[in-house]
Kinemage of the C-alpha trace (Angstrom):
@kinemage 1
@onewidth
@group {chain A} dominant
@subgroup {mainchain}
@vectorlist {calphas} color= white
{ca unk a 1} P 84.588 -17.019 -20.671
{ca unk a 2} L 83.876 -16.550 -24.730
{ca unk a 3} L 80.587 -16.830 -26.049
{ca unk a 4} L 81.126 -19.959 -28.130
{ca unk a 5} L 82.757 -21.487 -25.146
{ca unk a 6} L 79.850 -22.765 -23.549
{ca unk a 7} L 78.714 -24.560 -27.030
{ca unk a 8} L 82.039 -26.976 -26.635
{ca unk a 9} L 81.652 -27.287 -23.137
{ca unk a 10} L 78.127 -28.770 -23.826
{ca unk a 11} L 79.172 -30.819 -26.869
{ca unk a 12} L 81.919 -32.249 -24.685
{ca unk a 13} L 79.411 -33.460 -21.951
{ca unk a 14} L 77.148 -34.958 -24.595
{ca unk a 15} L 79.773 -36.948 -26.288
{ca unk a 16} L 81.298 -38.252 -23.007
{ca unk a 17} L 77.858 -39.047 -21.494
{ca unk a 18} L 76.690 -40.715 -24.875
{ca unk a 19} L 79.867 -42.636 -24.899
{ca unk a 20} L 79.602 -44.084 -21.192
{ca unk a 21} L 75.822 -44.797 -21.522
{ca unk a 22} L 75.792 -47.017 -24.887
{ca unk a 23} L 73.184 -44.244 -26.339
{ca unk a 24} L 75.644 -43.539 -29.196
{ca unk a 25} L 74.237 -44.939 -32.761
{ca unk a 26} L 77.966 -45.472 -33.896
{ca unk a 27} L 80.848 -44.216 -31.901
{ca unk a 28} L 83.017 -43.177 -34.324
{ca unk a 29} L 80.371 -41.165 -36.323
{ca unk a 30} L 79.696 -39.502 -32.877
{ca unk a 31} L 83.525 -38.616 -32.509
{ca unk a 32} L 83.546 -36.979 -36.289
{ca unk a 33} L 80.158 -35.057 -35.771
{ca unk a 34} L 81.211 -33.612 -32.566
{ca unk a 35} L 84.365 -32.493 -33.840
{ca unk a 36} L 82.727 -31.012 -36.897
{ca unk a 37} L 80.220 -29.221 -34.700
{ca unk a 38} L 83.361 -28.157 -32.208
{ca unk a 39} L 85.395 -26.926 -34.952
{ca unk a 40} L 82.433 -24.679 -36.629
{ca unk a 41} L 82.518 -22.463 -33.632
{ca unk a 42} L 86.501 -22.256 -33.978
{ca unk a 43} L 85.858 -20.608 -37.677
{ca unk a 44} L 86.148 -16.807 -37.650
{ca unk a 45} L 83.159 -15.035 -37.413
{ca unk a 46} L 84.018 -12.699 -40.595
{ca unk a 47} L 83.705 -16.394 -42.523
{ca unk a 48} L 80.273 -15.893 -43.990
{ca unk a 49} L 77.851 -18.984 -42.891
{ca unk a 50} L 79.792 -20.286 -39.923
{ca unk a 51} L 76.888 -19.759 -37.456
{ca unk a 52} L 74.661 -21.881 -39.791
{ca unk a 53} L 77.057 -24.265 -40.386
{ca unk a 54} L 76.833 -24.986 -36.688
{ca unk a 55} L 72.964 -25.311 -36.640
{ca unk a 56} L 72.959 -27.650 -39.545
{ca unk a 57} L 75.357 -29.788 -37.848
{ca unk a 58} L 73.741 -29.819 -34.558
{ca unk a 59} L 71.256 -32.037 -35.785
{ca unk a 60} L 73.243 -35.217 -37.224
{ca unk a 61} L 75.370 -34.536 -33.789
{ca unk a 62} L 71.881 -34.931 -31.950
{ca unk a 63} L 70.999 -38.106 -34.291
{ca unk a 64} L 74.255 -39.838 -33.429
{ca unk a 65} L 74.226 -39.272 -29.972
{ca unk a 66} L 70.885 -40.397 -29.408
{ca unk a 67} L 70.610 -37.824 -25.992
{ca unk a 68} L 68.221 -35.681 -24.549
{ca unk a 69} L 71.434 -33.790 -23.400
{ca unk a 70} L 71.573 -31.726 -26.521
{ca unk a 71} L 68.408 -29.861 -25.665
{ca unk a 72} L 70.593 -27.230 -23.821
{ca unk a 73} L 72.421 -26.727 -27.124
{ca unk a 74} L 68.835 -26.239 -28.763
{ca unk a 75} L 67.994 -23.375 -26.322
{ca unk a 76} L 71.615 -21.857 -26.545
{ca unk a 77} L 70.857 -21.784 -30.715
{ca unk a 78} L 67.805 -20.541 -30.240
{ca unk a 79} L 68.216 -17.587 -27.961
{ca unk a 80} L 71.968 -16.569 -30.071
{ca unk a 81} L 69.236 -16.440 -33.111
{ca unk a 82} L 67.434 -13.327 -31.649
{ca unk a 83} L 70.797 -11.960 -30.773
{ca unk a 84} L 72.221 -12.140 -34.253
{ca unk a 85} L 69.537 -11.647 -36.446
{ca unk a 86} L 68.487 -8.232 -36.693
{ca unk a 87} L 64.872 -9.044 -37.870
{ca unk a 88} L 62.283 -10.759 -35.358
{ca unk a 89} L 60.397 -12.926 -37.749
{ca unk a 90} L 63.805 -14.390 -39.291
{ca unk a 91} L 64.928 -15.225 -35.565
{ca unk a 92} L 61.419 -17.197 -35.596
{ca unk a 93} L 61.734 -18.951 -38.717
{ca unk a 94} L 64.893 -20.089 -37.726
{ca unk a 95} L 63.956 -21.228 -34.339
{ca unk a 96} L 60.818 -22.947 -35.755
{ca unk a 97} L 62.677 -24.992 -37.915
{ca unk a 98} L 65.243 -26.031 -34.999
{ca unk a 99} L 62.338 -26.898 -32.896
{ca unk a 100} L 60.993 -28.991 -36.160
{ca unk a 101} L 64.346 -30.418 -36.048
{ca unk a 102} L 64.561 -31.578 -31.980
{ca unk a 103} L 61.400 -33.159 -32.422
{ca unk a 104} L 61.950 -35.166 -35.398
{ca unk a 105} L 65.193 -36.125 -34.065
{ca unk a 106} L 63.872 -36.831 -30.298
{ca unk a 107} L 61.247 -38.984 -32.059
{ca unk a 108} L 63.883 -41.396 -34.126
{ca unk a 109} L 64.971 -42.487 -30.665
{ca unk a 110} L 62.378 -42.165 -28.441
{ca unk a 111} L 59.690 -43.895 -30.531
{ca unk a 112} L 56.203 -43.156 -31.120
{ca unk a 113} L 54.761 -44.097 -27.828
{ca unk a 114} L 52.015 -41.376 -26.318
{ca unk a 115} L 54.139 -40.739 -23.334
{ca unk a 116} L 57.006 -40.381 -25.611
{ca unk a 117} L 55.207 -38.050 -27.906
{ca unk a 118} L 54.061 -36.138 -25.139
{ca unk a 119} L 57.269 -35.798 -23.431
{ca unk a 120} L 59.364 -34.783 -26.824
{ca unk a 121} L 56.411 -32.307 -27.980
{ca unk a 122} L 56.633 -30.458 -24.219
{ca unk a 123} L 60.490 -30.066 -24.329
{ca unk a 124} L 60.510 -28.927 -27.897
{ca unk a 125} L 57.946 -26.203 -27.337
{ca unk a 126} L 59.328 -25.444 -23.841
{ca unk a 127} L 62.846 -24.906 -25.552
{ca unk a 128} L 61.113 -22.219 -28.244
{ca unk a 129} L 59.067 -20.729 -25.813
{ca unk a 130} L 62.109 -19.782 -23.329
{ca unk a 131} L 63.832 -18.927 -26.263
{ca unk a 132} L 61.487 -16.477 -27.485
{ca unk a 133} L 61.386 -15.272 -24.177
{ca unk a 134} L 64.672 -14.530 -23.759
{ca unk a 135} L 64.683 -13.140 -27.323
{ca unk a 136} L 62.289 -10.699 -26.338
{ca unk a 137} L 64.484 -9.549 -23.312
{ca unk a 138} L 67.385 -9.417 -25.481
{ca unk a 139} L 65.845 -7.353 -28.033
{ca unk a 140} L 64.413 -5.069 -25.137
{ca unk a 141} L 68.084 -4.710 -23.889
{ca unk a 142} L 69.435 -3.966 -26.965
{ca unk a 143} L 66.498 -1.278 -27.662
{ca unk a 144} L 67.448 0.030 -24.239
{ca unk a 145} L 70.901 -0.087 -24.876
{ca unk a 146} L 70.324 1.949 -27.784
{ca unk a 147} L 68.244 4.443 -26.551
{ca unk a 148} L 70.677 5.229 -23.659
{ca unk a 149} L 73.502 5.622 -26.344
{ca unk a 150} L 71.302 7.811 -28.162
{ca unk a 151} L 70.527 10.089 -24.988
{ca unk a 152} L 73.872 9.897 -24.391
{ca unk a 153} L 74.959 11.440 -27.270
{ca unk a 154} L 71.963 13.837 -27.134
{ca unk a 155} L 73.140 15.186 -23.742
{ca unk a 156} L 76.552 15.368 -25.033
{ca unk a 157} L 75.817 17.321 -27.974
{ca unk a 158} L 72.579 19.514 -26.866
{ca unk a 159} L 71.663 21.831 -24.496
{ca unk a 160} L 69.538 20.493 -21.595
{ca unk a 161} L 67.423 23.416 -21.145
{ca unk a 162} L 66.857 24.819 -24.958
{ca unk a 163} L 67.389 21.491 -26.571
{ca unk a 164} L 69.652 23.790 -28.897
{ca unk a 165} L 73.163 22.499 -29.626
{ca unk a 166} L 75.582 23.185 -27.363
{ca unk a 167} L 78.823 25.393 -27.349
{ca unk a 168} L 81.430 22.186 -28.288
{ca unk a 169} L 79.089 20.934 -30.657
{ca unk a 170} L 78.555 24.309 -32.323
{ca unk a 171} L 82.040 24.417 -32.951
{ca unk a 172} L 82.747 20.763 -34.152
{ca unk a 173} L 79.343 21.507 -36.603
{ca unk a 174} L 81.112 25.093 -37.856
{ca unk a 175} L 84.163 23.651 -38.645
{ca unk a 176} L 82.082 20.978 -40.992
{ca unk a 177} L 80.040 23.727 -42.184
{ca unk a 178} L 83.390 25.685 -43.121
{ca unk a 179} L 85.289 23.077 -44.501
{ca unk a 180} L 82.157 22.274 -47.197
{ca unk a 181} L 83.303 25.827 -48.374
{ca unk a 182} L 79.440 27.424 -49.101
{ca unk a 183} L 78.592 30.433 -48.820
{ca unk a 184} L 77.103 30.554 -45.162
{ca unk a 185} L 75.836 33.989 -42.777
{ca unk a 186} L 76.803 33.310 -39.265
{ca unk a 187} L 74.909 35.067 -36.632
{ca unk a 188} L 75.871 35.571 -32.800
{ca unk a 189} L 72.775 36.760 -30.918
{ca unk a 190} L 72.960 38.059 -27.025
{ca unk a 191} L 69.723 38.852 -25.436
{ca unk a 192} L 70.121 42.218 -23.461
{ca unk a 193} L 69.745 42.722 -19.694
{ca unk a 194} L 68.442 39.055 -19.356
{ca unk a 195} L 70.337 38.407 -16.395
{ca unk a 196} L 68.602 41.614 -14.442
{ca unk a 197} L 65.487 39.758 -14.623
{ca unk a 198} L 66.316 37.134 -12.243
{ca unk a 199} L 65.367 39.552 -9.544
{ca unk a 200} L 61.664 39.891 -11.119
{ca unk a 201} L 60.779 37.138 -12.780
{ca unk a 202} L 63.182 34.420 -10.683
{ca unk a 203} L 65.542 31.647 -11.650
{ca unk a 204} L 62.733 29.782 -13.637
{ca unk a 205} L 61.094 32.641 -15.190
{ca unk a 206} L 64.466 33.411 -16.758
{ca unk a 207} L 64.732 29.654 -18.125
{ca unk a 208} L 61.319 29.902 -19.550
{ca unk a 209} L 62.171 33.080 -21.370
{ca unk a 210} L 65.143 31.194 -22.908
{ca unk a 211} L 63.050 28.336 -23.743
{ca unk a 212} L 60.717 30.699 -25.503
{ca unk a 213} L 63.533 32.815 -27.441
{ca unk a 214} L 65.365 28.838 -28.638
{ca unk a 215} L 61.478 27.883 -30.012
{ca unk a 216} L 61.139 31.192 -31.588
{ca unk a 217} L 64.708 30.930 -33.171
{ca unk a 218} L 63.523 27.367 -34.613
{ca unk a 219} L 60.670 29.037 -36.189
{ca unk a 220} L 62.079 32.391 -37.175
{ca unk a 221} L 64.856 30.312 -39.427
{ca unk a 222} L 63.413 26.957 -39.964
{ca unk a 223} L 66.089 26.717 -43.098
{ca unk a 224} L 69.127 27.344 -40.810
{ca unk a 225} L 72.065 24.921 -40.746
{ca unk a 226} L 72.601 24.871 -37.285
{ca unk a 227} L 71.483 26.670 -34.053
{ca unk a 228} L 73.218 26.592 -30.970
{ca unk a 229} L 72.996 28.271 -27.416
{ca unk a 230} L 76.405 29.829 -27.441
{ca unk a 231} L 76.057 30.909 -24.217
{ca unk a 232} L 74.033 31.751 -21.012
{ca unk a 233} L 71.648 33.722 -22.752
{ca unk a 234} L 73.850 34.104 -26.208
{ca unk a 235} L 72.489 32.190 -29.451
{ca unk a 236} L 74.450 31.371 -32.754
{ca unk a 237} L 72.696 30.605 -36.091
{ca unk a 238} L 74.275 29.452 -39.019
{ca unk a 239} L 72.390 29.603 -42.664
{ca unk a 240} L 73.211 28.937 -46.305
{ca unk a 241} L 73.125 32.096 -48.090
{ca unk a 242} L 73.036 32.656 -51.881
{ca unk a 243} L 72.231 36.047 -51.933
{ca unk a 244} L 73.943 37.706 -49.146
{ca unk a 245} L 72.020 41.273 -49.032
{ca unk a 246} L 68.263 39.717 -48.672
{ca unk a 247} L 69.764 37.329 -46.168
{ca unk a 248} L 71.551 40.108 -44.064
{ca unk a 249} L 68.232 42.124 -44.582
{ca unk a 250} L 66.094 39.397 -43.417
{ca unk a 251} L 67.883 38.553 -40.336
{ca unk a 252} L 68.116 42.083 -39.194
{ca unk a 253} L 64.385 42.825 -39.852
{ca unk a 254} L 63.806 39.260 -38.003
{ca unk a 255} L 66.000 39.910 -35.017
{ca unk a 256} L 65.664 43.844 -34.660
{ca unk a 257} L 62.017 44.008 -34.808
{ca unk a 258} L 60.230 40.833 -34.886
{ca unk a 259} L 62.128 39.225 -32.066
{ca unk a 260} L 61.615 41.690 -29.563
{ca unk a 261} L 57.561 42.237 -30.217
{ca unk a 262} L 57.240 38.260 -29.393
{ca unk a 263} L 59.032 37.959 -26.682
{ca unk a 264} L 59.443 41.532 -24.981
{ca unk a 265} L 63.335 41.185 -25.210
{ca unk a 266} L 65.694 43.629 -27.051
{ca unk a 267} L 68.617 41.754 -28.687
{ca unk a 268} L 72.009 42.606 -29.618
{ca unk a 269} L 73.517 40.610 -32.640
{ca unk a 270} L 76.906 40.210 -34.867
{ca unk a 271} L 76.620 38.976 -38.222
{ca unk a 272} L 79.903 37.639 -40.276
{ca unk a 273} L 79.408 35.994 -44.016
{ca unk a 274} L 81.713 33.149 -45.438
{ca unk a 275} L 84.151 33.894 -47.196
{ca unk a 276} L 83.863 37.604 -47.228
{ca unk a 277} L 84.622 37.991 -43.690
{ca unk a 278} L 86.690 35.107 -43.238
{ca unk a 279} L 87.990 31.824 -44.466
{ca unk a 280} L 88.079 29.669 -41.659
{ca unk a 281} L 85.765 28.978 -38.446
{ca unk a 282} L 88.076 31.453 -36.425
{ca unk a 283} L 88.043 34.465 -38.404
{ca unk a 284} L 84.483 33.955 -38.862
{ca unk a 285} L 83.748 33.853 -35.219
{ca unk a 286} L 86.248 36.845 -34.382
{ca unk a 287} L 84.196 38.708 -37.265
{ca unk a 288} L 81.104 38.055 -35.444
{ca unk a 289} L 82.033 38.551 -32.025
{ca unk a 290} L 83.345 41.999 -32.883
{ca unk a 291} L 80.184 43.135 -34.193
{ca unk a 292} L 78.479 41.735 -31.556
{ca unk a 293} L 80.665 43.786 -29.179
{ca unk a 294} L 80.287 46.919 -31.417
{ca unk a 295} L 76.638 46.386 -31.411
{ca unk a 296} L 76.553 45.855 -26.969
{ca unk a 297} L 78.478 48.888 -26.710
{ca unk a 298} L 76.457 51.461 -28.956
{ca unk a 299} L 73.465 49.750 -26.776
{ca unk a 300} L 75.307 50.251 -23.874
{ca unk a 301} L 76.057 54.249 -24.862
{ca unk a 302} L 72.413 54.954 -25.614
{ca unk a 303} L 71.316 53.716 -22.258
{ca unk a 304} L 74.023 55.594 -20.588
{ca unk a 305} L 72.709 58.498 -22.575
{ca unk a 306} L 69.264 58.447 -21.992
{ca unk a 307} L 69.946 57.645 -18.325
{ca unk a 308} L 72.069 60.585 -18.160
{ca unk a 309} L 69.156 62.481 -19.872
{ca unk a 310} L 66.931 61.381 -17.199
{ca unk a 311} L 69.262 61.886 -14.467
{ca unk a 312} L 69.376 65.693 -15.914
{ca unk a 313} L 65.956 65.756 -16.034
{ca unk a 314} L 65.590 65.048 -12.451
{ca unk a 315} L 68.190 67.169 -11.072
{ca unk a 316} L 66.630 70.074 -13.133
{ca unk a 317} L 63.182 69.287 -11.567
{ca unk a 318} L 64.972 69.249 -8.103
{ca unk a 319} L 66.651 72.634 -8.696
{ca unk a 320} L 63.260 74.423 -10.274
{ca unk a 321} L 61.870 72.959 -6.807
{ca unk a 322} L 64.194 74.293 -4.847
{ca unk a 323} L 64.541 77.612 -6.518
{ca unk a 324} L 60.592 77.845 -6.172
{ca unk a 325} L 60.983 77.367 -2.531
{ca unk a 326} L 63.744 79.800 -1.990
{ca unk a 327} L 62.457 82.646 -4.089
{ca unk a 328} L 58.984 81.744 -2.597
{ca unk a 329} L 60.167 82.877 1.035
{ca unk a 330} L 61.510 86.273 0.404
{ca unk a 331} L 58.537 86.915 -1.858
{ca unk a 332} L 56.213 86.086 0.991
{ca unk a 333} L 57.965 88.569 3.519
{ca unk a 334} L 58.017 91.860 1.159
{ca unk a 335} L 54.385 90.762 0.537
{ca unk a 336} L 53.336 90.700 4.100
{ca unk a 337} L 55.381 93.896 4.614
{ca unk a 338} L 53.391 95.778 1.382
{ca unk a 339} L 50.541 94.448 2.923
{ca unk a 340} L 51.244 96.216 6.068
{ca unk a 341} L 52.423 99.484 4.408
{ca unk a 342} L 48.973 99.795 2.748
{ca unk a 343} L 47.387 100.247 6.150
{ca unk a 344} L 50.272 102.954 6.745
{ca unk a 345} L 49.186 105.067 3.795
{ca unk a 346} L 51.739 102.970 2.039
{ca unk a 347} L 54.663 104.335 3.775
{ca unk a 348} L 57.302 101.809 3.949
{ca unk a 349} L 60.020 103.279 5.347
{ca unk a 350} L 59.652 101.207 8.645
{ca unk a 351} L 60.162 97.940 6.642
{ca unk a 352} L 62.570 99.530 3.743
{ca unk a 353} L 65.736 97.645 5.402
{ca unk a 354} L 64.177 94.409 5.354
{ca unk a 355} L 62.559 94.434 1.985
{ca unk a 356} L 65.825 95.305 0.778
{ca unk a 357} L 67.423 92.591 2.843
{ca unk a 358} L 64.956 90.324 0.971
{ca unk a 359} L 65.405 91.438 -2.386
{ca unk a 360} L 69.136 91.133 -2.180
{ca unk a 361} L 68.726 87.718 -0.777
{ca unk a 362} L 66.880 87.103 -4.258
{ca unk a 363} L 69.270 88.506 -6.511
{ca unk a 364} L 72.008 86.926 -4.880
{ca unk a 365} L 70.085 83.389 -5.168
{ca unk a 366} L 69.287 83.694 -8.666
{ca unk a 367} L 73.086 84.956 -9.585
{ca unk a 368} L 74.224 81.581 -7.794
{ca unk a 369} L 71.516 79.447 -9.793
{ca unk a 370} L 72.541 81.112 -12.936
{ca unk a 371} L 76.112 80.322 -12.377
{ca unk a 372} L 75.044 76.851 -11.187
{ca unk a 373} L 72.878 75.924 -14.041
{ca unk a 374} L 73.596 78.145 -17.235
{ca unk a 375} L 75.950 76.921 -19.834
{ca unk a 376} L 78.734 78.795 -19.782
{ca unk a 377} L 82.411 78.903 -22.026
{ca unk a 378} L 85.158 77.610 -20.241
{ca unk a 379} L 88.689 78.501 -21.210
{ca unk a 380} L 91.103 75.803 -20.108
{ca unk a 381} L 95.249 76.344 -19.854
{ca unk a 382} L 98.053 74.984 -18.446
{ca unk a 383} L 98.809 76.588 -15.433
{ca unk a 384} L 100.581 75.983 -11.833
{ca unk a 385} L 98.286 74.926 -8.993
{ca unk a 386} L 100.743 76.192 -6.809
{ca unk a 387} L 99.576 79.887 -7.700
{ca unk a 388} L 95.866 79.189 -7.630
{ca unk a 389} L 96.514 78.141 -4.176
{ca unk a 390} L 99.096 81.078 -3.217
{ca unk a 391} L 96.423 83.259 -4.730
{ca unk a 392} L 93.501 82.162 -2.616
{ca unk a 393} L 95.936 81.952 0.317
{ca unk a 394} L 96.611 86.126 0.379
{ca unk a 395} L 93.083 86.729 -0.334
{ca unk a 396} L 91.824 84.518 2.579
{ca unk a 397} L 94.917 85.463 5.047
{ca unk a 398} L 93.181 88.792 6.411
{ca unk a 399} L 90.068 87.204 7.578
{ca unk a 400} L 91.467 84.492 8.754
{ca unk a 401} L 94.081 86.574 10.881
{ca unk a 402} L 91.047 88.619 12.133
{ca unk a 403} L 89.160 85.457 13.069
{ca unk a 404} L 92.417 83.833 14.905
{ca unk a 405} L 92.767 81.209 12.635
{ca unk a 406} L 95.944 80.186 10.626
{ca unk a 407} L 96.537 78.440 7.240
{ca unk a 408} L 99.170 76.302 6.579
{ca unk a 409} L 100.443 75.382 2.915
{ca unk a 410} L 102.096 71.987 2.715
{ca unk a 411} L 103.810 71.184 -0.841
{ca unk a 412} L 106.497 69.497 -2.496
{ca unk a 413} L 108.693 71.757 -4.358
{ca unk a 414} L 107.827 70.572 -7.704
{ca unk a 415} L 105.782 72.864 -9.651
{ca unk a 416} L 102.543 70.834 -10.575
{ca unk a 417} L 100.268 72.411 -13.517
{ca unk a 418} L 97.345 71.127 -14.995
{ca unk a 419} L 95.030 71.812 -17.785
{ca unk a 420} L 92.322 74.164 -16.075
{ca unk a 421} L 90.030 77.262 -15.941
{ca unk a 422} L 91.820 79.394 -13.664
{ca unk a 423} L 88.965 81.780 -12.353
{ca unk a 424} L 86.833 78.344 -11.938
{ca unk a 425} L 90.013 76.937 -9.710
{ca unk a 426} L 90.041 80.064 -7.940
{ca unk a 427} L 86.212 79.585 -7.147
{ca unk a 428} L 86.437 76.104 -6.271
{ca unk a 429} L 89.407 76.737 -3.640
{ca unk a 430} L 87.928 79.956 -2.089
{ca unk a 431} L 84.508 78.295 -1.406
{ca unk a 432} L 86.113 75.383 0.205
{ca unk a 433} L 88.195 77.147 2.263
{ca unk a 434} L 85.651 79.891 3.471
{ca unk a 435} L 83.762 77.039 4.467
{ca unk a 436} L 86.597 75.617 6.834
{ca unk a 437} L 86.669 78.837 8.114
{ca unk a 438} L 83.023 79.131 9.277
{ca unk a 439} L 83.401 75.779 10.203
{ca unk a 440} L 85.655 76.621 13.153
{ca unk a 441} L 83.878 78.690 15.879
{ca unk a 442} L 87.499 79.127 18.028
{ca unk a 443} L 90.995 79.659 17.038
{ca unk a 444} L 91.790 76.775 14.392
{ca unk a 445} L 94.087 75.888 11.645
{ca unk a 446} L 93.297 75.149 7.713
{ca unk a 447} L 95.729 72.786 6.241
{ca unk a 448} L 96.064 72.881 2.415
{ca unk a 449} L 97.994 70.184 1.332
{ca unk a 450} L 99.230 69.522 -2.164
{ca unk a 451} L 101.016 66.734 -3.767
{ca unk a 452} L 100.343 64.085 -7.277
{ca unk a 453} L 99.815 60.382 -6.910
{ca unk a 454} L 99.429 58.521 -10.014
{ca unk a 455} L 99.554 61.038 -12.474
{ca unk a 456} L 97.220 63.221 -10.622
{ca unk a 457} L 97.309 66.256 -8.843
{ca unk a 458} L 95.453 65.779 -5.461
{ca unk a 459} L 94.564 68.685 -3.329
{ca unk a 460} L 93.510 68.208 0.316
{ca unk a 461} L 91.654 71.023 2.631
{ca unk a 462} L 91.295 70.354 5.897
{ca unk a 463} L 89.886 72.120 9.155
{ca unk a 464} L 89.703 71.464 12.693
{ca unk a 465} L 86.534 72.903 12.839
{ca unk a 466} L 83.168 71.078 14.617
{ca unk a 467} L 82.606 68.376 11.843
{ca unk a 468} L 79.619 67.453 9.503
{ca unk a 469} L 77.193 64.655 10.982
{ca unk a 470} L 77.653 61.163 9.127
{ca unk a 471} L 74.019 61.257 8.114
{ca unk a 472} L 74.458 64.765 6.291
{ca unk a 473} L 77.568 63.391 4.552
{ca unk a 474} L 75.773 62.359 1.662
{ca unk a 475} L 73.655 65.649 1.130
{ca unk a 476} L 76.075 68.317 1.070
{ca unk a 477} L 76.551 68.245 -2.774
{ca unk a 478} L 72.496 68.193 -3.315
{ca unk a 479} L 71.597 71.772 -4.636
{ca unk a 480} L 69.779 73.785 -1.968
{ca unk a 481} L 71.114 71.668 0.937
{ca unk a 482} L 72.554 73.457 3.671
{ca unk a 483} L 73.017 73.462 7.510
{ca unk a 484} L 74.034 77.069 7.646
{ca unk a 485} L 71.878 79.803 9.305
{ca unk a 486} L 72.146 82.040 5.919
{ca unk a 487} L 73.296 80.919 2.365
{ca unk a 488} L 71.698 79.451 -0.554
{ca unk a 489} L 72.989 76.050 -0.324
{ca unk a 490} L 74.654 76.188 -4.195
{ca unk a 491} L 78.123 76.466 -2.736
{ca unk a 492} L 79.325 72.961 -2.899
{ca unk a 493} L 77.345 71.962 -5.762
{ca unk a 494} L 79.211 74.426 -7.853
{ca unk a 495} L 82.391 73.057 -6.427
{ca unk a 496} L 81.310 69.608 -7.055
{ca unk a 497} L 80.291 70.706 -10.934
{ca unk a 498} L 83.472 72.378 -11.492
{ca unk a 499} L 85.513 69.464 -10.417
{ca unk a 500} L 83.408 67.430 -12.770
{ca unk a 501} L 84.199 69.939 -15.614
{ca unk a 502} L 87.707 69.268 -15.094
{ca unk a 503} L 87.267 65.584 -15.245
{ca unk a 504} L 88.341 65.172 -11.748
{ca unk a 505} L 86.606 63.676 -8.405
{ca unk a 506} L 85.748 65.348 -5.154
{ca unk a 507} L 85.680 63.467 -2.107
{ca unk a 508} L 84.530 64.558 1.652
{ca unk a 509} L 85.303 62.745 4.888
{ca unk a 510} L 84.334 64.267 8.393
{ca unk a 511} L 84.680 63.716 12.149
{ca unk a 512} L 82.427 65.369 14.754
{ca unk a 513} L 84.556 67.617 16.742
{ca unk a 514} L 87.463 66.852 15.241
{ca unk a 515} L 87.201 68.197 11.771
{ca unk a 516} L 86.310 68.063 7.828
{ca unk a 517} L 88.566 67.180 4.894
{ca unk a 518} L 87.691 67.597 1.415
{ca unk a 519} L 90.057 65.751 -1.075
{ca unk a 520} L 90.048 66.894 -4.912
{ca unk a 521} L 92.055 64.675 -7.427
{ca unk a 522} L 92.401 66.221 -10.476
{ca unk a 523} L 94.693 65.310 -14.160
{ca unk a 524} L 98.234 66.343 -13.745
{ca unk a 525} L 99.435 67.809 -16.676
{ca unk a 526} L 103.155 66.447 -16.021
{ca unk a 527} L 106.189 68.463 -16.117
{ca unk a 528} L 107.194 68.237 -20.003
{ca unk a 529} L 103.174 69.267 -20.957
{ca unk a 530} L 104.718 73.169 -21.755
{ca unk a 531} L 107.379 71.667 -24.119
{ca unk a 532} L 104.726 69.607 -26.090
{ca unk a 533} L 101.763 72.205 -26.173
{ca unk a 534} L 103.255 75.801 -25.505
{ca unk a 535} L 101.657 77.748 -22.212
{ca unk a 536} L 99.719 79.788 -24.637
{ca unk a 537} L 97.602 76.746 -26.158
{ca unk a 538} L 93.737 77.141 -24.960
{ca unk a 539} L 91.283 74.796 -25.310
{ca unk a 540} L 87.616 76.539 -25.449
{ca unk a 541} L 84.589 74.034 -23.773
{ca unk a 542} L 80.690 74.495 -23.157
{ca unk a 543} L 79.849 73.319 -20.039
{ca unk a 544} L 76.488 72.543 -19.308
């Protein structure tokens, strides 16, 4: 039911009751005033003054009907006044006039007896008071509605955590800014390693950091046109710029220096300028994201370089510690024999062989250590892996036959070539094959399997020896670690370094009493590499 229908219904009820009760002053005049009053509600609301006309027509309709049944109509009008008129004071003035009109018309047919006066004043006052209460309720509801609408809009356009514009609203406002064709600077900023702080600071701690970062960006860029939380730990800033060079210098200084000082968080950022870097929002975003990516990549490379440098220092420390330990043992032995010789008139003949063995051991140890750690120049050429393996087999066959072992070479007929240092590759294969021979106490087999897989050359060297305990598999490539009674513990470390120098990988799997298999994966040169580069082409590099 529409809002004016209730007025029409009450108008009909008042008219019918007045006619039936013979209280109307003039029946035809009652019909006319009732019709005029009802017609005023049928006038389109777009016509100015239609509501004021209905209020003005209520008074003669009440006077002609001479009925207290008009009281609900006054109450409805007073209540509706608070809804229609925006200012409360104006609504109160209108309602006071209506209350006075109600009292005056009521006195006209009730008379001025004391009881009548009290009744009219009570009815008029009650009507005014109830309308005022209803009006306050309506105003409160309107305010609540407006507040809820504002909160809804705010939640749909702002990030709930930081209070900045969200991703969707940023793009909408960015479109508007670009359409204005004013020179602006767009900054995309990304907090470095913020997600890693979840483990130390906790989820709430990271949220507090994001809030602090958002507040700091507001303070640093008070004249910005737009600040947004662009992603999880990314922010976007848009500023008008009439001096691009000065603006870029200021932004760089604030984000690269001041922001980390105040928050303890380093930040990567990419900057794009309109119209220099693009004529549309998407072009501008692409330019800023590309520069942000470049800065992230440079930062990542620096961090990797730092980690690699730290790892190298750690390895050097472990090598130095291991080397000192390995050299100290033979030196202690030599020292002991020399002290014994002093008591024998410096006659070292009884201990000469022992002293020479210890000195030889130190010489071998230092030679292998220098080979492992000293920078050396390697010459890479495209050569056949088959020939390297065949040469290794020819060198090991006499020793294998003496021990009762057999070597099997399993391969395809296709010749596999790769860019390699042949001497280093021979050393790699010899070390692994010798280890396989030493691992087999009884008669056994060494299988060397060569094949290609996904453009890579794969060499598998397996034996039927006693195997390596699972707990020791992760340690076998550590310098100076060995399970043999003799040896320096650098052999497999050297093998691992040779494979790394050839940009390959080496893996090991072992089963107790069943044997061990080393898998070496190296980049293959391909069948047509000789035609492309020539066999005599060499590449000299320095391996560290």
